[in-house]
C-alpha positions in Angstrom: 32.0 157.7 201.2 35.5 157.4 202.7 35.9 155.6 206.0 37.6 157.1 208.9 41.2 156.0 209.4 41.4 153.2 211.8 44.7 151.6 210.7 48.2 152.1 211.9 50.7 153.9 209.7 51.7 151.9 206.7 48.4 150.0 206.6 45.5 150.9 204.3 42.1 151.6 205.8 39.7 148.6 205.3 37.8 149.0 202.1 34.5 147.5 201.0 34.6 143.8 200.1 34.1 144.5 196.4 37.3 146.7 196.2 40.8 145.9 197.2 43.6 148.3 198.1 45.6 147.0 195.2 42.8 147.7 192.7 42.8 151.3 193.8 46.5 151.6 193.4 46.4 149.9 190.0 44.1 152.7 188.7 46.4 155.5 189.7 47.5 157.4 186.6 48.5 160.7 188.3 50.3 161.4 191.6 49.6 164.8 193.0 50.7 166.2 196.3 51.2 169.2 198.5 54.8 170.5 198.8 55.4 172.0 202.3 55.0 169.3 204.8 54.8 166.4 202.3 57.9 166.9 200.1 59.6 168.9 202.8 59.6 168.7 206.6 57.5 171.9 206.6 60.4 174.1 207.6 61.3 177.2 205.5 64.6 178.8 205.9 65.0 182.5 205.1 68.3 184.2 204.8 69.0 187.6 203.2 65.6 187.5 201.6 66.2 184.1 200.0 64.1 181.1 200.8 65.6 177.7 201.2 63.8 174.3 201.5 65.1 170.8 202.2 63.9 168.1 199.8 64.5 164.4 200.2 66.6 162.9 197.4 64.9 159.5 197.7 61.5 161.2 197.3 62.8 162.8 194.2 63.9 159.5 192.7 60.5 158.0 193.5 58.9 160.9 191.6 61.2 160.3 188.6 60.4 156.6 188.7 56.7 157.3 188.6 57.2 159.6 185.6 59.4 157.0 183.8 56.7 154.4 184.4 54.1 156.5 182.7 52.4 158.1 185.7 52.0 161.8 185.6 53.3 163.8 188.6 52.1 167.2 189.9 52.6 169.5 192.9 49.8 171.6 194.2 50.8 174.3 196.7 48.9 177.2 198.1 52.3 178.9 198.8 54.3 180.2 195.8 58.1 179.6 196.2 61.1 179.9 193.9 62.7 177.0 195.7 59.7 174.8 194.9 59.7 175.9 191.2 63.5 175.2 191.0 63.1 171.7 192.4 60.1 171.0 190.2 62.1 172.0 187.1 65.0 169.9 188.3 62.8 166.8 188.5 60.8 167.6 185.4 57.5 167.5 187.3 54.6 167.4 184.8 52.4 169.9 186.7 53.2 172.7 189.2 50.5 174.8 190.6 51.5 177.5 193.2 48.9 180.0 194.2 46.4 180.8 196.8 42.9 179.5 196.2 41.2 176.2 195.9 43.4 173.1 195.5 40.3 171.3 194.2 39.9 173.8 191.4 43.6 173.6 190.5 43.5 169.8 190.4 40.3 169.8 188.3 42.1 172.0 185.8 45.0 169.5 185.7 42.5 166.6 185.3 40.8 168.5 182.4 44.2 168.8 180.7 45.0 165.1 181.1 41.5 163.7 180.5 41.6 161.9 183.8 39.1 161.9 186.7 39.5 161.9 190.5 39.3 158.1 190.6 42.7 157.9 188.9 44.4 160.4 191.3 46.6 159.5 194.2 46.9 162.7 196.4 49.2 163.1 199.4 48.7 165.9 202.0 49.5 166.9 205.5 47.3 169.8 206.6 43.7 171.1 206.4 44.3 172.8 203.0 44.6 169.3 201.6 41.2 168.1 202.8 39.3 168.9 199.5 41.6 166.8 197.3 41.9 164.0 199.8 38.1 163.6 200.0 37.9 163.3 196.2 41.0 161.3 195.3 40.8 157.6 194.4 43.8 157.1 196.7 44.1 159.6 199.6 47.3 159.5 201.5 48.4 161.4 204.6 52.0 161.6 205.7 52.8 160.3 209.2 53.0 163.7 210.8 49.8 165.1 209.2 47.1 166.9 211.3 44.3 164.7 212.8 41.7 165.8 210.2 44.0 164.7 207.4 44.8 161.4 209.0 41.0 160.8 209.3 40.4 161.6 205.6 43.1 159.3 204.3 42.9 155.8 202.9 46.6 155.3 203.9 49.0 156.9 206.3 52.7 156.6 205.5 55.2 155.3 207.9 57.6 158.1 207.1 56.9 161.8 207.9 56.8 164.5 205.3 60.2 165.3 203.8 61.7 162.1 205.1 60.8 159.5 202.5 57.0 159.6 202.6 56.7 160.3 198.9 59.1 157.6 198.1 57.0 155.2 200.1 53.9 156.1 198.2 55.7 155.9 194.8 57.0 152.4 195.6 53.6 151.3 196.7 52.0 152.4 193.4 54.7 151.0 191.2 54.6 147.6 193.0 50.8 147.4 192.7 51.1 148.2 189.0 53.9 145.6 188.5 56.4 148.2 187.4 58.8 148.1 190.3 60.8 145.1 189.2 61.4 146.6 185.8 62.9 149.7 187.4 65.1 147.5 189.6 66.3 145.6 186.5 66.9 148.9 184.6 69.1 150.2 187.4 70.9 146.9 187.9 72.6 147.0 184.5 
């Protein structure tokens, strides 16, 4: 059973004595998240029938760093968008699911393909459509500007709002817990 969020942003919820926050992060093998409101600021621009979205470059680099460190990355959205598909292709996202319906079912299909279980998932969300995955994920994260129900379901709330570095914050947290961050710094310092 997940505890209600009682921490301030950037601080994990207290876990049982037999489990540490770091232990949960060490188990993460796949990072999954919503798109609108997590990877974007939830705004959608429409002009001449074309949809535009603003994605954060630092979030993108965080996702690439996860992939390069052996952690699978996927986006699960209830709202199909060409802009999302284009950005996912640009970043070589491992899994992109864009359709109405249950996010839990979509993620279970991804987990079946990877051989992973919910305990190995870090999921980030911002709105009520994310509650199912958040209640099942080994690491449940809400972005700072998430709705109250999502904040209550999360193990961790980011300092940054969606679309403004929240995903990068999560990526760094995972990579540091898995002792992979310093190697990335060294690789980029050459």
